[in-house]
N, C-alpha and C positions, 0 to 999 in steps of 0.2 A: 759544151756547157748547155745541155739541153734545157735547162730550166729557165733560160732566157727566152726561149721560144713558148712562153706561156700563151694560154688561150686568150682571145680578145676580152671576154668578160673579166678574167682573173688579172690581166694586164690593166684593165681599166679601173678595177678596185685598188690595185696597188698604186697607180698613178694618183688617184684621189687621196689616199693615205699619205703619199709622198707630199702632195700639195698642202695638206693639212699640218703634217710635220714641219714643213718649211715655214709655214706662216706662224705657227706655234712657238718655234725656236728662233726665229729670224735668221733663217739659213739662206745664203746665197744660192740661187738656182744655177749653179755651175754643172756641166755634163758629169764631172767626177762625183759631186754630191749626189746628183740622180742615181748614178751607178751604184754608189755606197747604199743610199736608201732603198732602192730597189732590191738589192741584195738582202737588206735587212727585213723588208716586208715579206720576202720570199720564205723567211723563217727556216733557212736551211743551213746557213753559215753561223754556226754557234758561237765560235770565237769573235766574229764580228758583232754579232747581237750583244754579246757581253761587253765588248768595248763601247759600243754606241751607249747602252744603258748606263755603263759606269760614267761616261762622258756628261751625260744630261742629269746624273743623279744628284740631288740637293740643290737643284737651280743652277747647274753647271751650264755653260755657254758652248754652242757649237762654233767651231772655226775652220776655215777652209783648209788650213795645214793639216788639221785632224783628219779630214775626209780625204786628203792627198795621201796621208800616211796609211790609212785603213785600206784604201783602193790598191795601193802598191803592195801592201804587207799581207793582206788577208783576202784579196780578190785576183790580182794580176799575178802577184808573185807566186801564189798557191798553183795557179794554172800553169805558168811557164816552168816552174821548178819540177812538177811531177806529172801533171795530167798528160802531156804529149808522150813522155817516157813510159807511162803506165799503159797508155793505148798502143803505143807500138809493141811494147813487151807482150801485152795480151794478144795483139795480133799474131805475132811471132809463136807464142804459144799456141794458139788456136789453129794455126797453120801446120805446125809441127803434129800436134795431136791428130789432125784429119789425115796427115800423110802416114803416119804410124798405124792409125786404125785402118787406113785403106790398105796398107801393106799386110797387115795381119789378116784382113778379111780376104784378100787375094790369095794368100798362103792356105787359108781354110778352104777356099774354092778349089785351089789347085789340088790339095789334098783329097778332096771328095772326088774329082775326077779321076785322079791317078789310082784311087782306092779300087777302081774296077779291075785294073790289070797290074797293080803295083804289088811289090811284095811286102810282107809284114815289117821287114827292116826299113824299106824305103819310106813307108807311111810314118813309122815312128820317127824317123829321122827329120821328116817334114813337120810333124807335130812338135818335136823338141825345139826345132828352129823357130816355131811361132811362138813357143813359150819364152824363148830367149828375147824375140822381138817385143813381147808384151812387157818383160822386164826392163828392157831398155827404155820403153815408153814411160814406166813408171818412174824410172830413175831420173828421166828426163824431166818430167814434172816437178819432181822434188827439187832439182838443180834450178829450174827456172824460178821456183818459189823463193830459194835461197838468194838468187842473183836480184830479184825485186826486193826483198828486204835488205840486202846489202846496199842497193842504189839508193833506197829511201833513207838508210842510215847515213850514207855518204853526203847526200844533199843536205840533211839536218846537220850533220857535223861541220859542213862548210859555213854555216851561218849561226850555229848555236853552240854555247859552251856546254860540254858533256856533263859537268858537275852540278852545274845550277839550272840548266835547260833555258837560260837567258840567251838573247841574241849576244853575239860577240863583236869584236871591234870591226871585223870585216863587214858586218851587216850594218853597223852604225855609220861607217864610211859610205856605204851604198846608199843608205837612207838620206844622209845628208846631200849627197851629189844629186839625188832625184829632187830635193826640195831647193836646190839652188836657184832654178829658173823663177821661183816665187819672190825673189828678192832678199831683203834682209831677214836673216833666221831668228826665231826666238831664241832665249837663252838655254844653255845646257847647265848640268850640274855635274862635276866629277867627285865621287866619294871614295875614300881611301881609308882602309882599316888601319888603325894605329897599333903600333908595336907589333906587327904581324911576325917578324922574324923571331922575336922574344917568345911569343905564344907557341910557334912552332918548336923552338928548343926547349921550352919548359913542359909543355904539355903534349906534345907530339902532332904528327902531321895530321891524324885523324880528328883530333880535336879542333885544329885549325881549319881542316876542310868542313867540319860541321858548323863553324861558326860562319864561314863564307856562305854556306846553304842558308843559315838563319838571316843573314844580311840581305841575300837575294830575295827570300820570302817576304821580308819586311818592306823592301822596296817594291816589289810586286803588289803587294797588298795596298800600298799608299799611292803608287803612280801607275799601276797597271803593268802586266807582264811584257806587253808589246812595247812599252816605253822604257825598259830597262835593259842595260847592256853590261856584261861582265868584259871589261877591256884590259884585265890583267889579274895577277895572282890574287891581290887584294883590292882591286880597283874596279869601280863601277862608274857608269855614267846614266844620268836620268835625262830623256828629251821627250817632253810630253807635247810641245808645241804651244804651252801656255806662256803667259807674260812672265815678268820677273817675280812680281809679288805672289802669285799662284805657285810657281816653281819653288821659290825660296821657302814658302809655307810647308810644301810637301817635303823638302830636304830637311827642314827643321824638325818636323813631326818624326822623320825616319832616324835622324841622329838621336833624338830624345828617346825613342823607344828602344834603340840598340843600347844606349847608355844604361837604360834602366834594367836591362836584361841581366841575369846572373849566370856566370858560368859554374855549373856544379858538377861533381863527380857522378859518373852514371851508377857506379857500385855502391857508393855510400850515401850520395845525395848531399855531401858536404859543399858548401859554397867555396869555390876556388877564388873567384874575384869577378870584376867587370871588365868589359872591353868597350872601347869607343871608336868612333870614326870622324874623320875630318873631311870637310867638303868645300869646294870653290865653284862658285856660279860664274860662268863666263859667256861671252858672245863671240861668235864667229866673225862677224861683220863681212867686210871684203876680202879677208885673208883666207888663205888656203885652210882647210879644216884641219889637216894633219899637223901643220904649224901650229894652229891655235891650240889643239889638243896638247901638244908638248909643252906650249907655254903655260897651259894651265896645270900640267904635271909639275913643271918646273917651280911654279908659284906655290903649289900644294906642298912641296919637299921643303921649300924656305920657310913657310908659315910652321911646318912642324919642328923644323930646326930652332925656331924662335919660341918653341913651346905653345903655340897656338892651336893645340890639339882640342878635339871635342867641340868644334865650331864649325858653322856653315858661313864662309867667307865669300866676298865678291871680288873678282879680279879686276 
C-alpha cells in the first residue's frame, strides 16, 4: 500500500485535516479512527469516502464501532482478501512472461547462427517451433487473466450474495466476531419478506427474485450497503452500529417504503398487488451470535403466525 508512504508535507496536511475533523465531529483519537480518516483524506478509497460522508450527513454522529467496521471492511479486508493474491499472481505472470520471451529470443538467436550452415528445412523447423512457443505464451497470458478473474469472483462469492450483491451471513458472523472485543454490541434488525412462498407460487421465481432485489436496494439506500446482509432466501439483517432509536427508525422507513411499493405486470403495467416485510430488533448481549440470530428468527416466525406482519417489533 504505497499510498501510506506519502511524502512528509502531504502527511502533515492530512494529519491537520484529521485533527480538524476529530474536533469538529467529536471523534475519539483511537488508532483505528486515525487509520480510517487517513484513508479518507487520501481520497482514493471511494467506498470508504461514501460511507464516511453518509455517516456524517444531516448532523449524524461518528462512533468508534463505525470506525472499526470501516477499517475491517474497507481497508484491512480489502488488503488481505485480494492484494497479496494479486501481487503473487502478477509476479508469477511476469516471471513466466520473461521466461517465455527469453526462450523465444534464444531460439531466434539460435536460428540466426545456424542459418550460416543450416539447411532450409532445419531453419524452417526452428522458426516454426518459435511460433509455437509464442502461441503458448499468448495462451498462458489469457489463462492467467482468467484465473485472476475467477479468484476475484470466488473471494466475492465467499462473502457476498450473488443476487443482491449484499454481504451474506458468513460475512455478518465474521463482522460480529471482530466487534466482540469492544463489549456490548448495538442492536441488529432482522427483516423477512411476508408470504414469500405464495408470491413464488402465484407469480413465479423471477418476480420473487426481483422483489428481493428491490428490498435489498431499499435497505441499502436507507442503511448503507455495507450495513446490510442477505442471510436467507427472503431474510435480511441490518447492522449499522447505531443505537436502538436510530436503527428502529431506519427499519421503519424501510418497512414503510416497501409496503408503499406496487407490484406491476411488466407487459401491461397492471397492478398485481402490494407486498410487505416484518422485522425484529434484537440484541446479542453476552450470548453467542448464532444462537441469538436463531432466537430472533424463531420470534419472527411466531409473530407472523399471530398475524403481526408488516411491523417492526422488538425482541
